[in-house]
N, C-alpha and C positions, 0 to 999 in steps of 0.2 A: 364605404365611408365616401362620399361626395366632396369636391372641393369645397362647396358651399359650406358643408357642415364643418370642414376645416377650419373656415374663417371664425366660427365662434363655437370653440369645441364644449361651452357650456350649454348648448342647446339642448332641451329636454327632449326625450323619444317621441313624446307626443305631437312636436310639431313637424308639420309636412315637409317633405324633401322636394324641391322641384324638380319636376320632371324635363326630359332632353327632348329636344326636337325628334318628329318620326324619321326615320331611316339613317339618324345619327346617333351611334352608340359608343357610349363611354365604358370598356370594358375593365374589369379588375383582373388584372394579368399577374400571374406570379413572380416574384421575382428571384433571381438566381443568387444564393448566397454560397460562399466558399465554406467547407468545414473549418473549425479552429485546428491549427497546427499543436501538434503534440510537443511536449518539451523536447523530444528526441529529435524531431525535424528542425527545430528552431536552433538545436545546438549544432546541428550539422552545417548551419549557413551563417558564417561570420557575418556581423551587420557592420555594414560600412558605413560612412558619414552619409553617402547618398541615399542608401536604403532607410537609415534612421530618420533623416528629414522627411523622406517619402512616408515612412509608417506615421510621423506626427503630424504630418498635414492632409492625410486622406482620412477622411471621415469613416469610422467603422459601423456599416449599416446592418442591424441584423433583422431576422424576419418579423419581429414585434414592431419594429419602428416603419417597415415599409409594407406591414399587411394592410390591404385595403387601399393603398394609394392608385388613384384612379390614372391611366393611361388613355389616350386619345387613340381611337380607331375608327377614322370617318369613312363612310361610304362616299366617293366622288364620282361624278358623272363622266362617262367617257368621252373625252374631245372628239373622238372619231366618229361618233353615232349619229348618224344621218337621219334616223329616224325620230331623234329627241327634238322638240321643239326649242326656239332659243328661248322662251318664256321658261319650260321646265328645266333647261340647263341653268338658266340664272339663278331660279330660284333653289335649286339644290347647293349652287355654289355660296350662294348668301348665306343658306342654314348653316353651311359648313363654317363659314367665316364667323358667323354669329357664336358657334360654340366655341372657336379658337378664342374669339375676343375675351370672352367670360372667362376661359381658364386664364387667358393673359393677364386680365384684371386682377383675378384671385392669387395668383402666383406672384406678383408684382408687390401685392399688399404684404403677402408672407414674408417676401425678400427685404421689403422695408422694415418690416418689425425684428427680422433678424439681425439686420443691419444697425438697426436702433438699439438693441442691448448690448451688442459689441462696442458701439459707440459708448453708451452709458456706463459699459464696466471700465472701459479704458478711461473714461473721465473719473472715476472714482477710485481706481488701483492703479493707473498706469502715470500717476504724477501729473495728469492734465495737458499733456504734450501731444497726445493724439497721434503718437509714432505706431502704436500697436495696431491701431484701427486703420491707417494708411497702409501698413504693410499687408494686413488682411486683404485689403481690395487688391492692392498691386499683386498678389499672388494669384487672384483670381481675375487679373486683367479687368477689373472692374474701375470706371473712371469716377473720381471724387463728385463731380457734377451728377452723374448717373445715380450714384449713391443715395446723394442727399434728395433727390427727384423720387427715389423709391421710398426712402423715410418720410418724405413730405406726403407721399400717398396713403403710406400706413397711418401717419396721424390724422389723415383726413378721414379715413375710413373708421379708425376707433371714435374720433368725434362724432361721427354722424350715428355710430352704433351706441356710444354710451349715453347720448343725449336721447336715445328714443326714436330718432327720426327715420330710422331704417333697421327694418328686422334683417337677420343676416342672411336669410333665405332670398330676400329682394335685392341682393347686390347685384346677381347674376343678369338681373334685367337691364342694366347700365354697361354700355361700353366703356372703355378705358377713360377716353376723352371727355365721356358724358359725366362720369365718376367726379374726375378731377375738376370740372367745369362747377358742378354742383357744391364740391366742397368750398370753393372759391365764392359762391354766391351768398347774398343773405340771407338770414335766417327763414325769412318769408317765401322766398325762392325755393330753398331746402325743403322747406314743408310741402309747398305745392308738388314738386318732383318727387318727394317720398310716397305722397298720396296716389300720385299716379304709378308709381311703381308697385305700390302694395295692391293696385287695380290689375296689375298683370300687364302693364304697358310696356312697349320696350323703349326704353330711355335712350336719346341719341343726343349727342352735343347740340346739335341745332336747334332741338326742341327745347333744352335748358336754356340757352342763350335767348330765344324766343319769349320764355316765361320771363326771363331777367330783364328784357327789354321792356316787355309790356309792364313790369311791377314798376320799373325805373319810371315809365312814361306817366305812371299815376300816380307815383307818390314824391318825385324828387321837387325840392323847394326852389333849384335852380330854372325850373322851367316854368315859364308864365301860365296862368290859368287858361289864356286861350289856346294854347299849343296843348296842353292836357286835354283839354274838351274835344278839340279836333282828332285828337288820337282815340280817345274813347269812341268817339263816333266813327272810328276808321277812316277818315279823313286824310289824315296823315299817318302812314306807316309807322309804327313804333320802333321799327330797326333803324329808323333816322335820327331817333330821340337819343338812345342811348350814347353814341359816339359824342354828340354835344356834351351829354353832362358828364363824360369822362373827361373830356378836354377842360370843360369849365371848372371842374374840383381841382385842376392844377394850378389856376389863377387866384390871385387876389382878389379880395370882397369887391373891390370899386370896379375891377374890370369885369367881374360877375354881373353885377347890377348893370353895366352899360350894355352888354350883350342881351341881358334879359330885357332890358327895355327895348332895344332894337326889333328883338323876336316879337315881342309883345305887340308893338306899332305895326307890324304886316306879317303877321302868323299864317305864312304860307311854306311850302316845301322849299322854295328857292332860298326866301331867306334863312329857313332854318341850316341849308347847305352852306350858305355863305356864312352864317353864323359859327358853324363848327371848323369851318377852314380858317376863320378869323382868330377862334379861340386856339387852334391849333399853333398858329404862328405867333400867337401872344405869349404862349407857354414857352415854345422855343425861343423868342428872343429875350424873354426873362431868364430863362435856365442858361442860355449861352453868354448873355452879358455877366452872371456872376462868375463864369470860368475864365473871363479876358483880364489879364493882368494890366494891359495899356490901360483899361478903361477902370479899372481899380484905383489906380495910381493918378489918374487925371480927374479934372474938374469937369465932368460931363454930367450934364443932366439927363438920364436915361428916360425917365418920364417923358420929360418935354420932349425927346427926339422921338419917343414913341407915338406921340399925341401928332406929331408933324408929319410921320409917315403916313398915320392912318387918315389925316386930312388930305394928303396926296394920293391916297389910295395904292401906297407901294410898301404896305406893311410885311408882305411874303417877301421881296426883295431886301428890306431891313433885317429882318429875322434871320434869313439866309447869309447876310453879309456879317451878322455878330457870330452866327454859327462857323463860319468859315475863319474867321479870326480865331476863334477859341481852338478851333481844328490845327490851325496854321502854328499857333503857339506850341500846342502839344507835340506837333510834328519837329519842331525846331528843338524842343527839350529832348526827344527820342533820337534826333540826329547828333546831338552833342554827347549824349551818353554813349551812342555807338563809336563815334568819331575818337573818344576818349579812351574806350575800352580797346579799340583797335591800335592807336598808338602805344598802349602799355604792352600789348602782346607782341607788337613789331619790336619795340626795344628790346623785350626779353629774349626773342628769339635772335636777334641780332648780335647780341653777347654771346649766345650758345652757338651760333653757326660760323663757318669759317670756310677754308680752301677745301676742305673735306666734303663739304654740302654745297656743292655749286646750284643744283636743282633749288635747294631753300633758299639760297640767296638769289636766284633769279626771280622766285617768288618774291621775295621781300622787297626786291627792287622795283617790281611791277604795281605793287601795293602801296608804295612809299606817298604815292600822289595822293591817296585818300587819308593816308596818317598826316600829312602836312597840313599847315594852316591855310594853305589855299586848294580847295577841293574843287576838282575838275571831273564833270561829266557829261556825257552825249545823250542827248534825249533823242529816241527814234534811230532807225538804220537806214532810212532811205536819203536820197539827196536832200530830202527838207530836214534833216536832223539837225539838231540845234546843240551847241556847246554850252554848258550852264557853269558859271565858277562861284564859288560860295567862299567867302572870307570869314574865318573864325578867328575870333580874338578874345582871348580870356583876359578879365580884370582882376588885379592881384587883392 
């Protein structure tokens, strides 16, 4: 049974099995399994809590489950072979890498499916708290973010297979990044990529992005007709159009129209780059301004301030100014939270320590400055170091 066939157990026997690259063999190796213990053997070994936990958490694998599971056995070139040309060496290691990439993608898809059923069962029978799912991850040292990336990959695979865009045997044509990129692309791009995979083409992330950029250049309403025409004539590379569209999608309609008019007036590459930068700064300004509490409480016309910065040609500085203000407010909130926590811990330890704990008392005395309302720190270690004092006052 090949890894590809495992991705779709329902595949009929008449469907072709993808061939492996020459000189790279995937062998079916027998898996050693221990014979079951007799009841006499079991009774001679009392079950300790550790043994019981190990038996409960260790999956019991039998020959029927493991039979046919493929293991990699690749033939790699000798790095000390002076007779082998550099081109032949790179060709062999690249071919080996492709096989590893295919196995990696397929196993990660199944990891995602496994995690998905564990999560879904926990949601149904575990009271919706998710503690069983998190405990399962913790036992296997799997991060929550990594687990959900695998689940997302499995969802993408099932979506593409269910919609008939891909056949199971064509999944091995993709690198892992190319597959994820395809799953996130528009249906039209997915269809074009699937057709290329069915023809036997090797699908890379760069090719998927190129197709996505070309589709965006030809179809996006955010791009003026003049720019789309030049892209169709290959006067302007399509890779410069997709970033502009992505940034413009974040903006309100009035700003989209302004940039679209500007690009249509001078449809060249330099204007396209300037519009992309302007759209990026605009979205940064709008997003940051909404997070600044000082601006929310004050009567400031943010649109007028934006127009004036555009007129002066300092949009990037204005956007960065507002962004820094948002970050400063967040930093102040974090400083206050840490300062408050430090003070509470110091008060608790102060009541528990005494003459019998001189070193702990010394530690508390040294940290007392940071727990007081006047916090002082030193920036830098050289002669140019500066002392910074912060005063923290709480309102009742």
